[in-house]
C-alpha positions in Angstrom: -81.2 8.8 112.3 -82.3 10.9 109.5 -84.9 9.8 107.1 -84.8 10.6 103.2 -88.2 10.2 102.4 -89.6 12.2 105.7 -89.7 15.4 107.6 -88.3 14.9 110.5 -91.9 14.9 112.1 -93.0 12.4 110.5 -89.6 10.6 110.8 -90.8 10.8 114.7 -93.9 10.3 114.6 -93.2 6.6 112.6 -90.7 5.6 115.1 -92.1 6.8 117.9 -95.7 7.3 117.9 -95.8 10.4 118.5 -93.6 13.7 118.0 -91.2 15.5 121.1 -88.6 17.9 121.4 -85.9 17.1 119.9 -83.9 20.0 119.3 -80.1 19.2 119.5 -79.4 21.7 122.4 -82.4 20.2 124.1 -80.5 16.1 123.7 -77.1 17.5 124.5 -78.9 19.0 127.9 -79.6 15.6 128.6 -76.2 14.7 128.1 -74.9 17.3 130.7 -77.1 16.2 133.4 -76.2 12.7 132.8 -72.4 14.7 133.8 -73.2 16.3 136.4 -72.2 14.2 139.9 -73.5 16.6 142.1 -77.3 15.9 141.0 -78.4 13.1 142.3 -79.5 10.1 139.8 -83.6 11.2 141.9 -83.0 14.5 140.1 -81.7 13.0 137.3 -84.3 11.0 136.5 -86.7 14.2 137.6 -84.6 16.8 135.3 -84.6 14.4 132.2 -88.1 13.9 132.4 -88.8 17.8 132.4 -86.6 18.5 129.1 -88.8 16.4 127.4 -92.7 16.3 128.6 -94.0 18.9 130.8 -94.7 17.0 134.5 -98.5 16.4 135.4 -100.2 16.9 138.4 -100.7 13.5 139.1 -98.0 11.4 139.5 -100.0 8.2 137.4 -99.9 11.0 134.4 -95.9 10.5 134.2 -95.8 8.7 131.2 -92.1 6.3 131.8 -92.6 4.3 128.7 -92.0 7.2 126.3 -89.0 8.7 128.1 -87.9 5.4 127.6 -88.3 5.7 123.9 -86.3 8.7 123.1 -83.6 7.9 125.4 -83.5 4.4 122.9 -83.8 6.9 119.9 -81.1 9.4 120.7 -78.3 6.9 121.5 -79.0 5.1 117.9 -76.0 5.8 116.2 -75.8 5.4 112.5 -73.8 2.3 111.0 -73.8 0.8 114.1 -77.1 -0.8 115.4 -75.2 -2.6 118.1 -73.2 -1.0 121.1 -70.9 -2.9 121.9 -70.0 -4.3 118.3 -66.9 -5.8 117.1 -64.3 -6.2 114.2 -63.8 -8.9 112.8 -60.0 -9.0 114.3 -62.7 -9.0 117.5 -62.1 -5.4 118.8 -64.8 -3.2 120.2 -65.6 -0.7 117.0 -67.7 1.1 119.5 -66.5 5.0 119.3 -69.0 5.7 121.7 -65.5 6.2 124.2 -63.8 8.7 122.7 -65.5 11.6 122.3 -67.7 13.5 125.1 -70.0 15.8 123.3 -69.8 18.1 126.9 -65.9 17.6 127.4 -65.3 18.6 123.7 -67.9 21.0 123.2 -65.3 23.4 122.4 -63.7 21.3 119.2 -67.5 20.1 117.9 -68.6 23.9 117.9 -65.4 24.8 116.1 -66.0 21.8 113.5 -69.1 22.8 112.9 -68.7 26.5 112.2 -65.8 25.3 109.7 -68.8 23.7 107.5 -70.5 27.5 107.6 -72.4 26.2 110.2 -73.0 28.3 113.9 -74.6 25.5 116.5 -75.4 29.4 118.4 -78.0 29.7 116.0 -79.7 26.9 115.7 -80.4 26.1 119.2 -84.3 25.5 119.4 -84.3 25.2 115.6 -81.6 22.3 114.6 -83.2 18.4 115.2 -81.3 16.0 117.6 -81.3 14.0 114.0 -80.0 16.4 111.2 -77.2 17.5 114.0 -76.0 13.8 114.2 -76.0 14.1 110.3 -73.5 16.0 110.4 -71.6 15.0 113.2 -71.2 12.0 112.3 -69.8 13.0 109.1 -67.3 15.3 110.4 -64.5 16.2 107.9 -61.1 14.3 109.6 -59.2 17.8 108.4 -61.5 19.6 111.5 -60.4 19.9 115.2 -62.9 17.6 116.8 -61.9 14.5 114.5 -58.7 15.0 115.2 -58.9 14.7 118.4 -61.3 11.1 117.9 -58.3 10.1 116.0 -55.5 10.8 119.0 -57.7 9.1 121.5 -58.3 5.7 119.1 -54.5 5.0 118.2 -52.6 2.9 120.3 -49.1 3.9 120.9 -48.6 0.0 121.6 -48.1 0.0 117.2 -46.3 3.4 117.4 -41.8 3.3 118.8 -39.8 6.1 119.3 -39.9 9.8 118.8 -43.6 8.7 117.0 -44.8 7.2 120.0 -43.5 9.1 122.9 -45.3 12.5 120.4 -48.9 10.2 120.4 -48.9 9.9 124.3 -48.6 13.5 124.9 -51.2 14.0 123.0 -53.7 11.4 123.8 -52.4 12.8 127.9 -53.6 16.3 126.6 -57.8 15.3 124.8 -57.7 12.4 127.8 -61.2 12.2 129.0 -62.3 12.6 132.6 -63.1 8.7 133.8 -66.8 7.6 133.0 -67.0 11.3 130.4 -67.8 9.0 127.3 -70.8 9.4 125.9 -70.4 5.7 126.4 -70.2 6.3 130.2 -73.5 9.1 129.5 -75.4 6.6 127.1 -74.9 3.4 130.3 -75.9 7.0 132.9 -79.4 6.9 131.0 -79.6 3.5 131.1 -79.3 3.1 134.5 -81.1 5.4 135.2 -84.3 4.1 133.2 -84.2 1.5 135.2 -84.4 2.9 138.4 -87.1 4.9 137.0 -88.9 1.7 136.5 -88.4 0.3 139.4 -89.1 3.1 141.7 -92.3 2.9 140.0 -93.9 -0.7 140.2 
């Protein structure tokens, strides 16, 4: 997450002990990779590693612990130290279930554009931390925030025409199974466990 007392480079050095290229587009390519059903787990593992490191000639020089640190770092969310956190009523407050960087890409792009930020011009330049800082604070009137709000609402709390309209909207904006960021994060965790098992 973004630090107000250090540069992004300094913050990464403090958090990870090294400074990888964590431009937002590189991290989003990692999320896209997790969604690719035609790519094997082995190919995903290799692709994830190559997003951040040059593949060494000697397999013994592969630094899986550094990849693990990156995967954990990019999954950190502001205001949510525990991804499985619950509110006082016992309801799961994990918002990752309600959006996908891949499926919602157009709404995200348009929402940033409404703030005067053209993400295409930021490719290769904007750090993941800066992207996240804006992303998780997008105003409620942006397309992305409206879509997430629709997905989060409970039709059982409504009646009649209002309920029918919400259900119609939820069907229109429904995410394919396991295509949410929660599903992608779970895939990353499973992928890393597989890599560590194969390395033993």
